[in-house]
N, C-alpha and C positions, 0 to 999 in steps of 0.2 A: 794517225793524227799526231803531230808534234806537241810537245808539252806547252810551248809558247802559244800555239794556236788555240789549245784547249783553255789555257789561262785567259786569253783574250776573249774567247767565246763565253767563258764562265763569268768574267767580269761584266760583259755586256748584258748577259742574261740577268745578272743580279740587279743592275741598274734599271733594266727594262721592267722587271717584275716587282721589285721591291721599292727602290729609291724613287723612281719616276712618279708613281702615284702619291708617295708621301710628300715629296717636295713640290710637285706640280711642274717640274722642269721637263722639257722635251728632249728626246735623243737627237732630233733633227732641228737645228736652229731655224731653218726656213719655216717650220710650222709654228714657230713663236714670233719670228720677225715679220712675216708677211701680214698676219692679222693685226699685229701692233702698229705697223706703219699705216695700214689702210684705215684703222680706227683712230689713229693719231694718239694712241696711249703709249708714249715712249718712255715711261718711267723706269722700266726694267730692261730696256733694250741695251743699255750700256754694258751689261754683264756679257751679252753675246758678242760684243765688239772688243772688249777689253781682255776677257779671259783667254782667247787663243793666243793673242800677242803676249800676254804675261806668262802663259805656259811655255811658249817657245823660248822666251828670254830666260826663264828659270831652268829649262831643261838642258841647255847647253853646258853651263857650269856644273850642273849635277852629273851629267854624262861623263864629262871629263874627269871629274873626281872618282866616279865609279870605275871608269876605264883604268885610271892610275892605281886604284886600290886593288883592282883585279889582276894586276901584274902585266897590264898592257904596256904600250910604249911609255916611256918616261916623259912626263910633261912638266919639266922644271919651271917653265915660264908661266904656267897656268895658275900657280899660287894656291893650290888646295893641299894643305897638309904639308 
């Protein structure tokens, strides 16, 4: 097993075992969205719609900065550092 795969599985297990019951969040958004839509309790549905988009928007500049700091291709036009 590669170290990346191990890290991903350890992270998922941590959230499933510890953080999920504490926060009440579900690992599968469909398990939260479907009951909320059917019962028309849409107060906290926004986080399941906004978070993936915000994460994608934030990850691109972060990845570019990490790639540059790791000695990858020079990204002069990216403006990180």
